[in-house]
N, C-alpha and C positions, 0 to 999 in steps of 0.2 A: 504494500500500500504506500502511496505517496501523499505528500502534503495536499496537493490539489484535489485528489480523489476524496480524501477525508473531509476537506473543506466543503466541497459540493454536497456531499451526503449530510453533513452536519447542518448546513444552512437549510436543507430541505426538510429536516425532521426534528431538530432540536431547537427549543425556545430557550435561549440563554438568560440567566438571571440578571436583573438590574441592567438591562441592555436594550437600547433602541436598535432593533435588529436591522433596520434600514441602513444603519451606519456601516454594516459589514459589506455593503456594496462597494465601499471604497477603503474600508479598514478591515483587512482580512483577519479571520480568526487565526489563532496560533495552534496548530495541531501538535500535540505532545505525544511522543511514543514511549518515552521512559524517563526516569529520574534517578539521580545518584548524588548523594550529598546535597550541596546547595544548588546543583545544576539540574535543569530540565533540558531534554533533547527532543528536537522534532524529527520527522521521518527522513529528512535530508541530512541529519547529523549535526545541524546547527544547535549550539547550546545557548542557554539563557540562565544567568545567575538569579536565583529566586530571592530577590531582596525583600519580598513582602511575605515570605513563607506561605505562599498560595492562600491568600486571605487570612493570614495570621495564625494558621493552624500547625504548620510543620515546625517541630522543635529540634529534632535530631537527624535531619536530612532525609531526603527521599530514598526509599528502598533501604531503610536501616536494617541491617542483618539481625539485630537482637529483637526488634519488634516483629520482624518477619517470622522469626523462629517461634516466638510466643503465639502468634496467631495460627501458624501451621500446626503447632502442638495442640492447641485448643480445638482446631478444626477436626482433628481425629477423635475428639472426645464428645463434644457437645456444641452444636452450632447455635442453638437457640431453644429456650423453653419460656413460656409466659411466666411473668413474675407475680401474677395474681394466683395465690394459693400454692405456688411453687417457689423454690429458691435453688441456688447453685453455688459452687465454691468460688468462682471468680468474683461474683458480685458481693459475696460476704467478705472476701479478702480485700477487695478494693474499698469497701465501706469502712472496714476496720483500719486500713492504712490511711485513708483520708482523715478519719477521726483522730488518728495519732499525729498527723502532720498539721492539721488546720488549727486556727486559733481556738483556745480552750473553750469548751462548752458546746461545740458544734458536733454533736454525737449521732445525728440521724440523717441518713441520705435518701433522697427521693430522686429517681432517675427519669430522664427524658431522652429525647433524640437529638436535640440541637439547642443552640443558645436561646432562640426565641421561645422554645418550649420551656426552658428553665425560667425565663421571665414570667411566662404565663402561670407556671406552677407557683412561683413565689407570690405573685399578686393575688391569685386565688386563695392560696394558703393563708396569707395575711388577713384578707377580708373575712375569710371563713373563721379564722381564729377569733376575731372580734365578735362575729355573730354567735359563735359558741360560748362566748363570755358575756352574752347579753348586752353587747354594744354594736348592734347592726348598723347604726348610723356612721360608724367608722369604715367607710367603703371607698373613700377617695385616696388618691396618691399624688405625690409631688416628685419632681425630678429636676435636674439642672437644665438650664437653657442650653440648647444645642446638644442635648443628650441623645444617645442612640441605645436602644435596648431590644431591637429586633423588629420584624416586619409583619408578624401576625397582628390581628386587630387589638388584642389586649396589650401586646408589647408596643404597638404604635401609639396607644393612649398615653404612654410615658416616654415616647420618642419625640424629640423636638427638632424635626428636620422638615423644612418648609415644603420640599418636593412631595413628601409623603402626605403631609397634612392637607395640601391642596388637592391631591389625587383622591384621598380616601377619608377626608375630614368628616363627611356626612355619615360615615359608618363607625366613627371612633368616638368613644366617650372621652371628652376633653378634660384632662387634668391640668393642674397648675404647675408652673415652673418657677424656680428661684434662680437668681443670678449665679453664673458659673464663676468659680475662682480661677479660671484660666489666666495664668500669669501674664499672658500677652496683653491683657486688658488693664494691668496695673498702671498707676501713674509712674512717670519716670523716676521720681524720688522714693517710690514705695517699694518695700521689699516684698518678696513672694509671700512670706508669712503674714505681713501686715495686711496685704491685699486679701489673703485667705480669711483672715479674721474679720475684715470689713464685709466680705460676702457672707460669712457665717452669721454676722449680726442681722443681715437681711433674712436669712433662713430663720433665725430666732423670731423675728417680727412676724413672719408668716405663720409659724407654728403657734405662736402666742394667740393669734387671732383665729386660726382655723383648726387647731389640733383635735377638736372634738369630732370632726368629720374625716380626719386623715387616718388611714390604716397604716401607710408606710411611706418612707422616703427612699427612693431607689437611686443609686449613684454608681458611676464607674470610678473606682478608687484610683487616684493619682493621675490617670490619663484618660481623657475622653477621646476615644478613637475616631469616630466619624466626624467629630468636631474639628478635625485637622490635627489630631494628636495634641489636644489641649492639655498641658501639664500644669499641675498645681501642687502647693505645699501640703504635706500630710497633716498639718495642724487643722486643716479644714475638716478632715475625717474625724479627728479626735474630738473637735467641738461638736460636730454633727452627732456623734455617738452620745455625748452628754446631753444635748438638746432633745434627742429622741427619747432618752431615758426620762428626762424631766417632763416631757409632754405626752408620754405613753404612746409613742409612734414607733413602729418597727423600722429598723434600718436594714435595707437590702443592699448588699455589696455585689454588684454585677462585675464579677471578675472573669467573665467569659473570654474576653480578649486579653486582660492584663494579669490573669493568674498564671500559675505554672512557670514562675520564674521570670516573666517578661519585665517586671519592674525592678528586678534585682533581688527580691526575696520571693520565696515560693508563692506566697499570697501577698498581694499589694497591701491588704489591711494590716499586715504585720508592722508596716512602717509607721502606722499611727497607733500601734499598740492597742488595738480594739478588737472586740468580737462582735461582728454584726449578728442580727437576728436570723438573717438568711445570707448564705454565701453561694453564688452561682458560678459554676464552672462548665466549660465546654471547650471548643476549639482545640487547644493544645493538650487537653487531658489525655487524648489517645495518641499524642505525637503527630497528629494530622492524618491518621490512618482511617478511622471509622467514626461515624456519627455517634456521639454520646454527650449527654449533659447530666449534671447532678445539682440538686439543690440541697445544701447542707443546712440544718437548723438545730435549734436547741431542744432540750428535754421539756422545757416549759411549753413550747409551742406544740411539740409532739403529744404531750399529755392532754392538751385541750381537745384533741380529736379521739382520744382513747376512751371508748364508751361502748355500751351495748347497742345504742341506736345507730343504724346505718347512716342516717342523715347527718350525724355528728362526725362521721368518718370523712376523710379527704376524698372527694369525688373527682378523680383525674386519672387517666391512664394513657399509655402508649403501647401499641402492639409489640414494639421491640424494646420496651423498658428493660434496662439492665442486661442487654445482650451479652452473652458470654464472650464472644469474640472481641467485642469492643472493650469489655472489662479486662480481658487479658492484655490487650494493647495498652490500656491505661496502666496496668500493673507493671508491664515492661518499661513504660515511660518513666514511672516513678522509681523503678530500680536503677535506671540509668542516672537519674539525678543523684542517687546515693553513691553508686559505684564509681562514677566519674567526677564526683565533687563539682557538679555542674555550676552551682551558684558562685563558687569561688572562681572557677574558670571563666565564667561570664564576666565577672568584675574585671579580670585581667584583659579580656577581649574588648570590653567596653572602653577601658582606658586606652588601649592600643588604637581602637577606631577613632576615639576623640582626638588623639594626637595626630593620627594619619589624616584626619579630616580638616586640619588647619587651613589648607588652601580653599576648602569649601566654606568654612566658617568665616574666613576673611574675604570671601568673594564680594565684589562690589554690588552684585545683584542679589545677594543672600541676606536675609534678616531672620532674627529670632531662632538662630540655631540652638537646639535644645536636645537634651538627652535624659531619659529615665531608664535605668537598667539596660535592656537590649532593645530599646526603642529610640529612634532619632527622627527629628523632623526639622524643617526650616521652610521659610517662605521665599519664593522667587519673585523679584520685581520684574514684571512682564506686562506688556500691553496686549498680549494675545488672549482673547477670550476663550480660545480653544487650547490653552496651554496644556492642560492635563492630557488631552488626546494627542497633541503633538509630542509631548514629552514621552508618553507611553510608546508611541510609534518609533521615535528616534532611539529610545532606550533599547527596544528590541533589535534595531539595526546594529546596536553596539553591545549585544549579548547580555542585556540586563532586562529583568522584569521589574519595572517600577509601575506603580499605579497611583499617581498623584490625586489629591483631592483639591480641586480648584488649583490655586497656585502653591499649595503645600505639598512638598515632596517629603516622603518619609522612608525610613529603612526599618524593617522588622525582620532581620534575616534569621535563618535557622542557627541554632547555637553551635553547630559544628563548623561554622565558617572559619577559615584559616587566615593567617596573616597575609599570605599572598592574595587570597580572595578579597580581603578587606581593601588592600591596595587597588585591586582591580575595580572594586565597587566605587571607591572614591575617585579614582582617576577617570573612569568612564562617566561618572556623574558630573564632574567638573567639565568634561568635554561636551556633554549634552547641554549643560546650562550655557556654556560659551556659544554654542551653536544656535540656541533658541533665544538668546537675549542680545 
């Protein structure tokens, strides 16, 4: 099979996500045959450095031999069994391992299939908790401005992206937002922490006025991904936890994109020294191999559903909940964190990339160069309204997979990236910016 053959067949049969399909009349799809480490290869043998971890999911490289082996081993034992009325070893082992690793008190795991499912589960579980505790009026939610928590209808109700609101607003229950502590919005003389505290004061004012109707505050800890990798000081999370306690509002930490080591700690919430009421994980939890999400919560919330009455139980299910193959992939991923001392290795790589990126940071067309853990982002000063598409296309020509958001370029590479590959990433990115500006 060749690139052109696969392109033709794909365009005639596959409806691609978040894509205006007509664009592919002039912007060809990229047909991928195989992957290895940080590289993807098409059918003609051309390679692309996956600088975005294939939508932020891949942690330890494509076709990782240890994750491959775990899935193959599980495939010979049990591929799937429904989790309603049944259980199996991989889901028990994974739940116990996550309980051991997560912030203290998160001892119960409820599984879904993807990130949006995890958001739906947490929102429903929070509102149902208050109903079970004779406070059914607490059914509303708040989120940060420019937040993103998924694209199902419930998740869109706490997602603040204009494009989605305009398209599906009539179908969505509209919840309130509070100002984002995105450090890019701070005054020039204001520190990141001072700005975070100023935004936290606005959160407090909202909770003070509306807490009696609010079930939960959902937040992406430390980095708001779809907002253009908006980064902020952990003190905001610390204060948010205090305020949610004070006003009896659940705190939902959406770590779907920022968990599993992305921010420098296994869970971003650790950097604020907090335990959320709900911790959402997906994307990297299986190393980018199989769909899986998990909502971790506390015994207090679990006990609110523990009763003889069915209607007090949590009414939510997925056909592939806790799939054994996905759980084995997740267990293998967590084993790699331990055996390879990944978090420490990532700190060294992050430092090396920051040093290597000096020509990029000092580029006259680059602003707000920023880094949290294994996430980097910066804005490009450009007059091109179609900069993101032009950058994506030119990057492919230069063996890079970049997927800018507007004029924000970001890196979220697999953790196995080498020093030589870091140099390649930076050198090619500088070349691309020079060409486009």
